[in-house]
C-alpha positions in Angstrom: 14.8 12.9 -27.7 12.1 11.7 -29.9 10.9 7.9 -30.2 9.4 7.1 -33.3 6.0 4.9 -33.1 5.4 2.2 -35.8 1.8 1.6 -36.9 1.1 -1.5 -36.2 -2.8 -1.9 -37.2 -5.6 0.3 -38.3 -9.4 -0.2 -38.8 -12.4 2.2 -39.3 -14.5 1.8 -36.1 -17.3 4.2 -35.9 -17.9 4.8 -32.2 -14.4 3.3 -31.4 -13.4 6.3 -29.8 -15.0 5.1 -26.6 -11.9 2.6 -26.5 -9.6 5.3 -26.1 -11.3 8.1 -24.1 -14.2 6.2 -22.2 -14.5 2.6 -20.5 -15.6 0.7 -23.5 -12.1 -1.4 -23.6 -12.0 -4.1 -21.0 -8.7 -5.6 -20.3 -7.9 -8.8 -18.7 -5.2 -10.0 -16.4 -4.3 -12.8 -19.2 -3.6 -9.9 -21.5 -6.5 -10.0 -23.7 -8.4 -6.8 -24.5 -12.0 -6.9 -25.7 -14.3 -3.9 -27.1 -17.5 -3.4 -25.6 -19.0 -1.3 -28.0 -22.7 0.0 -27.8 -24.8 -0.5 -31.2 -28.4 0.6 -31.1 -30.1 -1.4 -28.4 -27.2 -3.8 -28.0 -23.7 -4.2 -26.3 -21.2 -5.8 -28.9 -18.2 -7.7 -27.7 -15.3 -8.0 -29.8 -11.7 -9.1 -29.5 -9.4 -6.2 -30.1 -7.2 -8.5 -32.3 -10.1 -9.7 -34.4 -11.3 -6.2 -35.1 -7.9 -5.3 -36.3 -8.2 -8.6 -38.4 -11.4 -7.6 -39.6 -13.0 -10.5 -37.8 -16.6 -9.9 -38.9 -19.1 -10.8 -36.4 -18.8 -9.9 -32.7 -17.9 -12.6 -30.4 -20.9 -12.2 -28.3 -24.0 -9.5 -28.4 -26.0 -8.7 -25.4 -29.4 -7.0 -25.6 -29.4 -3.6 -23.3 -31.4 -4.1 -20.4 -32.5 -0.4 -20.6 -32.1 0.7 -24.0 -32.8 4.6 -22.9 -30.0 4.5 -20.0 -26.3 5.6 -21.8 -24.4 6.0 -18.4 -22.9 3.4 -16.3 -19.8 1.3 -16.7 -20.6 -2.3 -17.7 -18.4 -5.5 -17.6 -18.4 -9.0 -19.2 -17.1 -12.4 -18.0 -13.9 -13.4 -18.7 -15.3 -16.4 -20.4 -17.9 -14.1 -22.4 -20.8 -15.8 -21.8 -22.4 -13.2 -19.5 -22.5 -9.4 -19.2 -23.2 -7.4 -16.2 -24.8 -4.1 -16.8 -24.7 -0.8 -14.3 -28.1 0.7 -14.3 -29.7 3.7 -12.8 -31.8 1.5 -10.3 -30.5 -2.1 -10.6 -27.0 -4.2 -11.4 -28.1 -6.5 -14.1 -26.5 -10.0 -15.3 -27.7 -11.0 -18.8 -26.8 -14.2 -20.8 -25.9 -14.2 -24.2 -29.2 -15.6 -25.4 -30.5 -12.2 -23.9 -32.2 -13.9 -20.9 -32.0 -12.2 -17.6 -29.9 -14.3 -15.0 -30.4 -12.0 -12.1 -31.0 -8.5 -10.8 -29.7 -6.7 -7.7 -31.9 -3.9 -6.9 -30.6 -0.6 -5.2 -31.4 3.4 -5.0 -31.8 5.5 -7.9 -28.8 7.2 -9.0 -30.8 10.3 -9.9 -29.7 13.3 -7.7 -33.1 14.5 -6.5 -33.9 12.6 -3.2 -37.0 10.8 -3.0 -38.2 11.8 -6.2 -41.0 9.2 -8.0 -40.8 6.5 -10.1 -43.6 5.5 -12.5 -43.0 1.7 -12.1 -41.7 1.2 -15.4 -38.2 -0.3 -15.6 -37.4 1.7 -18.8 -37.6 5.1 -17.1 -34.7 7.1 -17.1 -34.6 9.8 -14.3 -32.8 13.1 -14.8 -29.1 13.6 -14.0 -25.6 12.0 -15.3 -24.5 10.2 -11.9 -23.8 6.4 -12.3 -22.1 3.8 -11.0 -20.0 0.8 -12.3 -19.3 -2.9 -12.1 -16.7 -5.4 -12.8 -16.4 -9.1 -13.1 -13.7 -10.6 -11.3 -10.8 -12.2 -13.1 -11.9 -15.6 -12.5 -15.3 -14.7 -13.5 -16.8 -15.8 -9.5 -17.7 -12.1 -8.4 -19.2 -8.9 -9.6 -18.3 -5.8 -7.7 -20.6 -2.9 -8.1 -20.7 0.6 -7.0 -24.4 1.2 -6.1 -26.6 3.7 -4.1 -28.1 2.2 -0.9 -32.1 2.1 -0.3 -33.1 5.6 1.1 -35.1 3.6 3.5 -31.9 1.9 5.0 -29.6 5.0 5.0 -30.9 8.0 3.6 -28.3 8.6 1.0 -25.3 6.2 1.1 -23.2 4.8 -1.4 -21.8 1.3 -1.3 -19.2 -1.0 -2.8 -20.9 -4.4 -2.9 -19.4 -7.8 -4.1 -22.2 -10.1 -5.4 -22.0 -13.8 -6.4 -21.7 -14.0 -10.1 -23.9 -17.1 -10.1 -27.2 -15.4 -8.8 -26.5 -12.0 -7.9 -26.6 -12.6 -3.9 -24.8 -9.8 -2.0 -21.8 -11.6 0.0 -20.0 -8.5 1.2 -20.1 -4.6 1.3 -18.2 -1.7 2.2 -19.8 1.9 3.0 -18.6 4.6 0.8 -18.1 8.4 1.8 -18.9 9.8 -1.4 -21.4 11.6 -3.7 -20.3 10.4 -7.0 -20.7 11.9 -10.8 -19.5 8.6 -12.0 -16.9 5.8 -11.2 -15.1 3.2 -12.8 -13.1 0.1 -11.4 -9.8 -1.9 -12.3 -9.6 -5.3 -11.3 -5.6 -6.3 -10.4 -4.2 -9.1 -12.6 -3.3 -10.8 -9.4 -7.0 -12.0 -9.2 -7.3 -10.7 -5.8 -7.3 -6.8 -5.6 -10.1 -4.4 -7.2 -9.8 -0.7 -7.6 -12.4 1.7 -7.4 -12.0 5.3 -8.5 -15.0 7.8 -7.9 -15.3 10.9 -9.6 -17.2 13.7 -7.6 -16.9 16.5 -10.0 -15.7 19.7 -8.6 -15.4 18.0 -5.2 -12.6 15.8 -6.4 -11.7 12.1 -6.5 -11.7 9.2 -4.2 -9.6 6.0 -4.9 -10.3 2.7 -2.9 -8.5 -0.7 -3.3 -10.3 -3.9 -1.5 -9.7 -7.5 -1.3 -12.2 -10.5 -0.6 -10.8 -13.0 1.9 -13.3 -15.7 2.1 -16.4 -13.8 3.0 -14.5 -10.8 4.5 -14.0 -7.8 2.6 -11.0 -5.7 3.5 -10.6 -1.9 2.1 -8.5 0.7 2.1 -8.7 4.1 0.9 -5.8 6.5 -0.4 -7.6 10.0 0.1 -5.8 11.4 3.0 -4.5 14.9 1.4 -4.7 13.0 -2.1 -7.1 13.6 -5.2 -6.1 10.9 -7.8 -7.2 9.7 -10.5 -6.9 5.4 -10.8 -5.4 5.0 -14.2 -3.7 1.7 -15.0 -2.2 -1.7 -13.3 -0.1 -4.4 -15.0 0.7 -8.1 -14.3 4.3 -7.4 -14.7 4.5 -4.5 -12.5 4.0 -4.3 -8.5 2.1 -0.9 -8.5 -0.6 1.0 -10.0 -0.5 4.3 -11.6 -2.4 7.3 -11.0 -2.7 10.9 -12.2 -3.5 14.0 -10.2 -7.2 15.3 -10.7 -5.5 18.6 -11.7 -2.8 16.9 -14.0 0.0 18.4 -12.0 1.9 14.8 -11.5 1.8 11.2 -12.5 2.8 9.0 -9.6 3.3 5.2 -9.4 1.9 3.6 -6.0 2.3 0.2 -4.3 -1.0 -1.5 -3.3 -0.9 0.3 0.2 -0.7 3.8 -1.4 3.2 4.1 -0.7 4.4 6.3 -3.7 7.0 4.5 -5.6 7.9 7.0 -8.2 6.7 10.5 -9.2 7.1 12.7 -12.2 5.8 16.6 -12.0 3.8 18.3 -15.2 6.7 20.7 -15.6 9.4 17.9 -16.5 8.6 17.8 -20.1 8.5 21.5 -21.1 10.4 24.1 -19.5 9.1 26.7 -21.9 5.3 26.5 -20.7 4.5 23.9 -18.0 2.0 21.9 -19.2 -0.7 19.5 -17.4 -0.8 15.6 -17.6 -4.2 14.5 -19.1 -6.0 11.3 -18.6 -4.5 9.3 -21.2 -1.8 7.3 -19.7 -0.9 3.6 -18.6 1.4 0.8 -19.1 2.5 0.1 -22.7 4.5 -2.8 -20.9 5.9 -3.8 -17.5 8.8 -1.6 -18.4 7.2 1.5 -20.2 4.4 4.0 -19.2 2.8 6.2 -22.0 1.3 9.7 -21.1 0.1 12.8 -22.8 0.6 16.4 -21.9 -2.1 19.0 -22.5 -5.9 18.2 -22.7 -6.0 17.3 -26.3 -9.7 18.3 -26.7 -8.5 21.6 -25.9 -5.4 22.2 -27.7 -5.2 19.6 -29.9 -2.2 21.1 -31.8 -0.1 20.9 -28.7 -0.7 17.3 -28.0 2.2 15.3 -27.0 2.5 11.6 -25.9 5.6 10.6 -23.9 7.3 7.2 -23.0 8.4 6.8 -19.6 10.4 4.4 -17.6 7.8 2.2 -15.5 9.9 1.8 -12.7 11.2 5.5 -12.1 9.0 7.5 -14.5 12.1 9.1 -15.9 11.0 10.5 -19.3 12.6 8.5 -22.0 11.3 10.7 -25.1 8.6 12.3 -26.9 6.8 10.2 -29.4 7.2 10.9 -33.1 4.4 9.5 -35.3 5.3 8.8 -38.8 1.8 10.4 -39.9 2.4 13.7 -38.1 0.8 15.0 -35.1 -1.6 12.9 -33.5 -4.3 14.8 -31.5 -5.5 11.8 -29.5 -5.6 10.7 -26.2 -4.1 7.3 -26.0 -4.9 3.7 -24.4 -2.2 1.4 -23.7 -2.6 -2.2 -23.9 0.0 -3.6 -21.7 1.7 -5.9 -24.6 3.9 -3.2 -26.0 1.3 -1.3 -28.1 -1.1 1.3 -27.5 -4.3 3.3 -29.3 -5.1 6.0 -30.8 -8.4 7.4 -32.6 -9.1 9.7 -35.3 -12.4 11.3 -34.7 -12.4 12.7 -38.4 -12.0 9.6 -40.2 -13.3 7.4 -37.4 -10.0 5.1 -37.5 -8.8 3.2 -34.7 -5.0 2.6 -35.0 -2.5 0.7 -32.9 1.1 1.7 -32.3 4.5 0.4 -31.2 7.9 1.8 -30.8 9.9 1.3 -33.9 12.9 -1.3 -33.4 16.2 0.7 -32.9 
């Protein structure tokens, strides 16, 4: 069965591919979605609806603290008054006027142990390794994945919770990881935070935590698992993951209990595909997912709509414009994004009414 997609919006947006296959899209529990796009030495923050409406100037612009540093996953406060940047040697909060609000120093993400630094804060050491940060749903805390100072613990990664007002460390969890990179998702309940750590060929680690008063309680879902944290939704009790090699999709309760699972071979009996990394909640009742890595075999890319409670496949997405060789990024409001690299066009889709 095929399900026809309806084009809702379209806009030419150079660099907009990062909203679909990167971490430049920041969704909040209130249903809002914002684009965090780098433009030269600045981070431009725009409401997604305003972008599609041709809304002109970004809602906020923040100078990049380290213009030569192009890694790390950054975050903006829910009210848009400050941005928090995940750097190679620090987490820094910057106000809308460009002023530094605070800085939390940590060890260098560069992979060479005890390598020297020149003292220039703009120095970028070799290596692609990076951490991430996320402002909490209420704007009070900043969760950051960092490296501990070598003098304290040798190589040790930590998940720290900082006071968003002054960067003061409130709590920490020690992590048994050697990250290539990471990203975080704040649960719409405003309490829980998820952290996904990619370690290259060594797999993926997945953690959840909550801050109760001053006590940080964390748990991992890594026993016998190798799963990427993909999405959460306010209207759904769990979260969605994809197995690192694409063998299956799963829905989990917050404690890790598997609520539903769909293997990769279900959609195509002739040549069992893999699920790629474009998947998530279209809305509380629907998940969208892709089979075949569209970057490697674009002519075979296929998008599927699934039941969000059972992961039963409802059907393949049929686009009126022809095959769409793009990853997908659902927005949780009944729509999803694709990006056309050739034309530089960002498209927003919905299921056509029956």
